[in-house]
N, C-alpha and C positions, 0 to 999 in steps of 0.2 A: 713104535710111535715116536716121532721126532720131538725132542725136548728143546727148550730154549726159544728165544725170539727169532723169527726169520729175518733174512737179509732185508726184505722189504720194510719190515718194522723198524730195524736198526737204521736203515738209510732214512726213512721218513723222520725218525727221532733226531738224527744228526742234522738233517737239513732244517728241520723246524727250529731246534735250539740255535743253530747257526744264524738263521734269519732273525731270530729274536735278539740274540745277545752279541753277535759279531759287531754290529754297529756300535754297541756300547763299549766293547773292548777297544775298538779302533779309536773312539772318542777319547777313552782314558789314556791310551798309548800316545796319541798326538797332543794331549795336554802337557806332556813332558818333552815336547818337540823344541829344539833350539831355534829353528827357523820360524819366521813369522808367517810363512806360507803353510797353511794347515794341511795341504796335501803333499808337501815335500819334506821328507825326514832330514833334519840337519844336525842330529845328535841329541843326546839326552841332556835336558836342563830343567830346572825347576823355577826359572826366572819369571814365567808367566803367572805362577802362583804368588810371587812377590809383587808383580804388577797388579794382580787381582786384589791383593791386600791394600794397594794404594788407590784402587779405583772406588772412589767414594760413592758414586752413583750405583754401582752394582752392589756394594756392601749395603747401602740403605734399602735397596730393593729386596735383597736377601733377608734383611731384618724384618721388613714388612711382611714378606711371605711366610717366615717362620712364626711370627706372632699371629697372623691371620690363621695359619693352619692349626696352631695349638688351640687357640680360643675357639675356632669354629668346630674342630674335631671334638673338643671337650663338651661344648654345648650340644652338638649334634648327637653325641653319645648319650647324654642325659635324656634328650627328647626321644631319640630313637629307642632307648631302653624302655621308657615309660609307654611309648606307642606299642612296642612288642608285648609288653605286659597287658595292656588293654585288649589287644587282639586275641591273645591266648587265653587270658584268665576271665574275661567278662562274658564270653560266649556270644549269643545272639542278643543284640541290643538295638533300639531305634537308631538309625543313622550309621550302622556298622559298615554297610556297603560304601557309603559316601566317605566315611572316615578312612577305611582302607584304601579306597581309590585315591584320595588326596594324599595319603602317606606314600604310595607307591608310584604316583604319577611322574615324579621326577626321573624314575628309572627308565622310562620309555619316551619322555619328552625331550626333543632336541635341545641342545644347550643354547642355541640362538634364541629359540622362543622363550626359554626360561629366563635368559638374561635380559631380553627385551621386556618381558612382562615385569620383572623386578625393577628395571629402569623406569618404566611408566608408573609403577607403584611409588617409588621414591620421589618421582617428580610430582605425582598427585598429592602426596602428603607433605611436599616442600621440604624434603629431607636432603641436606647437603651431602653430596656423594664423597666418599673417602674411605678411610680405614674401616669404619664401623659398617658401612653399607656392604663392602666386600665380605666382611666377616659374616653378616647376616645372610647374604646371598649364599655363601659357601655352607653355612649351617642348613639352609633350606634344602639344598640338593643332597647334602651328605647324610642327613637324618634318616632318609629312606633306606640307605645302604646299611646303616647301623641297625635299623628296625628289622631288616631281613635276616641279618646275621644272628641277632639276639633271639628273634622268633624262632629260628631253627634250633637254637639251644634250649629254649623253653618247651618246645613241643615234646621232647623226650625226657623232660624233668620229672622226677619222682616226688609227687606232691605229698606223699605219705610222710616225708621228713618234715615238712612244714606243719602238717597236721599233728604230728607227734610233739613238736616244739610248742604249738599252741595249746595242746592238751596239758602240757606241763606248766602252763600259765605264762608263756612268752607272748607279749602283745604282737599284733600284726606287723607293726613297723619294725620292731626289733627282730622279729622272725625273718623279715626280708633282708635286713642288713647282716644278720648273723648266719642265717641258713641259705637263703635263696642267692643273694648276691655273690658269696664266695663260690657257689657251685656253678653259677653261669658266668663267672668272671672271665674265663678264656674267651667266651663269645663277646663279652663287652670289650675286652682288650682288642680282639680281632676287628670289631667294629670301629673302635677308635683309631686303630692303625689304618684301616681302609679310608676312613674319613680324612685322616691326616694326609695320606698320600694323595687322595683326590684333590684336596685343597692345594697342595704343593703343585700339582700338575696343571691345575686349571688356568686357561687363558681366555676362553670365550666369555664366560660369565663375569670374570674380573674386568674385562674390557668394557662391558656395559655398565658396571656398577662402580667403577673407580672414579676418583676425582683428583684434584691437585694434591700432591704430596703423598699419594698412595699408590705408587707404581709397584707391582709385584715382579718378582724375578722372571717368571715366564713372559710377561709383557715386555720387560726390558731386553730379555734375550731376543725375543721376536723382532723388536724394533731395530736391534743392531744387526741381526742376521740378514735383514733386507738389504743392508749395505755391504754384507760380506761377513763370513764367519772369521773370527779372530781367535788366536790361541787363548785369550783370556776367557772366552766363552766356553771353550773346551774345559778349562780349569774350573770354572764355576759349576759346569754340569757334572764334572768328576766329583767335586765336593758334595753336590746335592745327591748324587748316586751313593756316595759313601755314607752320607747321613742316614738315608733311607735303609741302606744295608745294615748299618749298626743298630738302628731301631728295630728292624725286623728280627735280627739275630738275638738281640737283648730280650725282646719280647718273647720270642720262642723259648729261650732258656728259662725265663721267669715262669712262663706258663707251664713248661715241662716240670720244673721244680715244684710248683704248686700242685700239679696233678700227682706227682710221686709222693709229696707230703700227705695229701688226702688219702691216697691208697694206703700208705703206711699207717695213718691214724685209724683207718677202717680196719685193717688187719689186726692192730693192737686192740681195738674195741671187740672184735670177734673173739680174739684170744682170751680177753678178759671175761667176756660172757661165757665162753666155754669152760 
């Protein structure tokens, strides 16, 4: 019997990863291009990063994007975690179907429709569009992704640990923060990261809900790309890719350390009980 992957699987894997990541590699390489022509290599240089640091408009857009992403991801994580708890722990209750449908609707709803509906809502309530409307819009569509991730973590959760803590006199709220939350924390962190990344990447919904002085980085890049790609845009995208990569790696390390620590604590508890 033949062992190992076949040539077809290897070729498909290489082509798939090349299709996904080769454009990103090219973008990073040409961000260090000396020439202003982004398709002609003129030698290694970091001058476009210096130019980027002097581009006040791009820096302001990047600041708006990071603030919106952090706040919306945090709020979406809180709402999504609570929604997942309701769906998993409360069983069948009146309106559950409607509630779950409203939670998961943004997963399948086109972004154009979601952005337009939010725009009409803000106009109807006479809410001035700007930073906070973008943040609320991103929270709306990101919360459903957090709910899906946290719900999958809660489905396999051993509730006997909570019951044991409550039998020993621990109040429900303290049980959640001391027992439940640390055990589902990897799922909560993964949901926050997903919401943060989705907010960084969003263009369509932000275009509908933005206002004066609240231009996000994807909107700024898109408006400049229509006039031609510049090396400064390559540099900005490279920094954005680097930020996301660092966040992913750091979160993975912290999650892994937390898991190893819990396993170590469990082994010590078992050894002490034995």
